[in-house]
C-alpha positions, 0 to 999 in steps of 0.5 A: 564435780570434784575436779571443778572443786580441785581446779578452783583450789588451784586457781586460788593458789595461783592467784596467791602465788601471782600476788606474792611474786609481784611483791617479790619483784618489787623487792627485787627492784629495790635490790637492783637499785642498791646493787647498782648504787653500790656496784655489788655483784648481780649473782649470789650463788650462796644465797640462792643455794641457801634459799633452796635448802631452807625452803625445801624443808617445806616441800614433800620429798616427791615434789622437791625437784619440781620446787627447785626447778621453779625456784631456779626459774624465779632466780633466773627471772630476777637476774634478768630483770636486774640486768635491765 
């Protein structure tokens, strides 16, 4: 059935995303330590805007808002982790 094949593709993509997010959070952990050691600000809104703008180029127009919503959630989670 085609639905099952499409869902399997989604499952594989979700696994890749989980692995990449894990890598990202390991780097966030290092950034947290550097920020604490050097007393840098937790939030860098210019960097966040730059990331969204740069990577939005890889997203089809009809999906851009959803991409941005997801990435704002990623940023929020990263900041929450850094506050600990």
